[in-house]
C-alpha positions in Angstrom: 99.7 87.5 96.6 99.0 90.1 94.2 101.5 92.3 92.5 99.5 95.5 92.7 100.7 97.9 95.3 97.8 100.2 95.5 95.5 98.4 98.0 93.0 100.8 99.9 91.2 99.3 103.1 87.7 100.0 103.2 84.0 98.8 104.2 81.5 97.5 101.7 78.7 100.2 101.6 76.4 98.8 99.1 76.1 95.9 96.5 73.9 95.8 93.4 73.8 92.5 91.7 72.7 92.0 88.0 72.6 88.9 85.9 76.4 89.2 84.9 78.1 91.8 86.9 78.0 93.5 90.5 78.6 97.0 91.6 80.2 97.3 94.7 80.7 100.7 96.7 83.4 100.9 99.1 83.9 103.5 101.7 87.7 104.2 101.5 89.4 107.2 103.4 86.4 109.3 103.7 85.2 108.8 100.3 83.7 106.1 98.2 85.0 104.1 95.1 82.9 101.9 92.9 84.2 98.7 91.4 82.5 96.7 88.9 83.2 92.9 89.2 81.5 89.8 88.0 78.5 88.3 89.6 80.5 85.2 90.1 83.2 86.8 92.0 81.0 88.8 94.0 78.9 85.5 95.2 82.4 83.4 95.7 83.5 86.4 97.9 80.3 86.3 99.8 80.2 90.0 99.8 77.9 91.8 102.2 77.3 95.3 103.4 79.6 96.0 106.4 82.2 93.6 105.2 86.0 94.9 105.5 87.8 94.7 102.1 90.6 95.9 100.3 90.2 97.7 96.8 93.3 96.8 94.8 93.9 99.2 92.0 95.9 98.0 89.0 95.8 100.3 86.0 98.3 101.0 83.1 97.6 104.8 83.5 95.9 107.5 85.7 94.4 110.3 84.1 93.8 113.8 85.8 91.8 116.7 84.4 91.6 120.0 85.9 88.9 122.9 84.9 
């Protein structure tokens, strides 16, 4: 169980794995969100394009900018 309340269901659109980190693009609610996770975590989760996942957002602050 996670303490984060912001869980967004989506589908993995793409994964780019580097030596240390992996960039995971997730389609969420008609948009996209990028997550940078460790390569080890991506491998352990066995993430593949098309997988149904939840993006869990846990942050101490959210910034909003308006022009």
